[in-house]
N, C-alpha and C positions, 0 to 999 in steps of 0.2 A: 355823600350823595352822588357825586360825579361818577363814582365807580359803576353806577347803574347803567351808564352809557355803554359799558362793555358787554352787557347782557343782551343776547339775542333770544327772544321768546319764540318758540317754535311749536308747530303742530303739523301733523300729516294726515292725509286721508287715503285709505287703501281700499282696493276692491279685489275680488277674485280675478285671476289672470284671464279667465274665459267667462263668457256669459252663463254657461252651465256646464255640468259634468260631461255631457255628451260631446261637447266641443273640444275636450282634451285629447291629446294623443294617447294611443294605447298604453305607452309607458307611464305617462302621468296619471292615467286612470288607475293603473295598478298601484302606483305610489300613493294616490289619494285613498284608495280603498284600504290599503294597509294603515294609513294614518287614521282614517275614520274608525277603524276597528277598535281603537282605544277609547273612543268616546262612549260614555255610559248609555246613550240612547241608540247606539248602533245596532242594526239588525242586518244580516247579510242578504240584502235584496237591493235591486236597482233603485227603488223609490227612496229607501233610507239613505243610501250612499249619495244619491243626487241631492236630496234635501239637505243633508249635512254639508255638502259642498257649497250650496247656496248660502247656508247659515254661517259657516265657519271659515271657509277657505280664505276670505279676505283678511284674516288676522295672522295668517302664517306666510312669512316671506317667501317660502319655497313654492307657494301656490297662488301668490297674489302679486299685485303691482301697486306702486304709488301713483296716484293721479293728481295729487295736489300737495304742495308744501307751502305753508305760510310762515313768514318770519317777521317779527315786529321788534321795534326798539324805541327807547326813549331818546329824545334829544332836546337840547335847550336852545331856545330862540330868544335872546335877551334875558329877561327874568322869567320867561314862561316856558314850562315844560310841555312838550308835545309828544305824541306817539304816532308812529307810522308803521303800516303793515304792508309788506311786499308779498304777493301771492303768486306762486308759479303753478300753473295748471296745464297739463299736457296729456293727450292720449298716448303719446310716445314716451314711455318712461325713460328711455336713455336720454332723450333731449331734455326732459324735465330735470334729471339728475345732473346733466352737464351744466344747465343753467344754475342749479343749486350750488354746484362746486365753484362756478364763476363768482357767484354772490359771496360765498364764504371766503374765497381768495381775495376779493376786493375788500371785504371787511377786515381781513387779517392784515392787509397792507396798511390799513388805517390804525388798527389796534392789534398788536401781536397776540394778545390774550383774548380768546373768544370763549365766552361762557354761555352755553345754551340753557334755557329754562323752559320747562313745560310740565304738564301734568302726566305723570307715569311715563316720562320719556326714558328713564333708565331701564325700564322693563320692556317698553314697546318702541317708541318712535326712533330713538337713536340706534338700537340694535337692528331694527327693521331697515333703516336707511343704509347702514353698513353692509348688511347682507345683500340688499338689492344693488348697491354699488358694485360689489364683487361679481354678482350674477351678470351684470351688464358690462363687465370688463373694465370698470372704472376704478381709479385709485381712491382709497379712503383718505380724506384730508387729515392733517396733523391734529386738528381740533377734535376729531372723532377716533383717533387711535386709542381705543380703550382696552384692547385685548391685553391680558396679563397684568393690568393695573389693579391695585388694591382698591377697595371701595373708597377709602379716604384720600386716594390719589386722584380721584375723578372730581374735577372742579364744577361740573355741570350741576344745575339746581333742579330738583324735582319737587314740585309743590305737594305732590302726594306724600313724598318722604318727609317734607317739613311738617305736614299735618299729623303724621304718624307719631312724632315725638318719641321715636325709638320702639314703638309698638309695631312690630313687623307683621302682625296678623291683620292689622286694620286696613280697610280699603274704603275710600270715599270717592264718589264721582265728582268731576269738575262742576257739573250742574248743581249738585247738592252743596258743595263748598261755596259756590257763588251765591246760592240762595241764603245760606247762613250768614254771609257777609253783606246781604242786601245788594248784591250786584246783579244787574239784569241778566237773565239767562241767555246764553248764545244759542239755545235750542228753540228759538221762537219760530223757526221755520221747519227745519229738519233736525234729526239727531243722528248719531253714529249708525244706528241700525237701518236708517233710510238711505245711506250713501250708495250702496250697491244698486238698489232699485232706481234711484235717481240717475245713476251713471249708465247702467246697462239697458234700462227700459224707457227712461225719459230722455236720455242723451243730453242731460243738462249739467255740463261741467261747470258752467259759470255759477250755478246755484250752489254747488259743492264748494267752490272756491270762496264764495261769500260766507258760507257757514264756517269754513276753516279759518278765515280771517277773523271772524267774530270770536272763535275759540281762543285765538292767540291774544286778542285784546282782553278777554276775560281772564286768561291765565296771568297776564301782566297785572291786572287789578287785584287778583287773589294774592299774588306775590307781595304786592305793596301792603296788603292787610296782614299777611303772615309775618312780615318783617317790621310792621309798625311804622312804615314810612308815610309821612304826611305829604303825599304828593298827589296833586289833582290835575292830571294832564288833560289837555284839550281832547275832544273826541278824535278818534283815529282817522288818519287818511288811509283809506283802504285802496291800495293799488291792485285791483283785481283785473 
């Protein structure tokens, strides 16, 4: 059970790098138009290209930025297990990533082995972080040096992968998985599709940070269920 203290539960929130397509540089407009042309709903007109940018740019590291990273962990205080979430939220992505690297470095000085756990992190969160680190001229930490590794060499834990049980065609959302395990939904305020609007049009980064922190705690609870661990931590301390 003590090995669970080495796991860092993680979630990120991303948005398009600009408020709209028109705000992009001419070069990035051309690159996005080319990217959008592969989408099934694409039509070669400004309205379609702009709409697809607002809908989809936030999930592509080349056209987006990270605005929030939440990291949670279990710790034991006496005989009682607790869970704490640290959330980094910044408009300046480089500053956000520098703070993330400092946090990872600090944890690595305590425990040389860092295991990240999240929902769909192997396909989304971790590759996204690595790409944005490089774009910002920052070094990828040892814990995220995944390039060239075989799937079985990657120690990080993906709750989506655990639920698949080897069925690589299957997908399930974190919200549905939480519902199946009678875990309160983290989507009680906003969901992933709302993040761009809340960021660009409501300028409410704190609201996004709170949502991200809730996602991390939900992932941790789902992980316990998937592993059959009888652990009932205190409600999380959300350092937002």
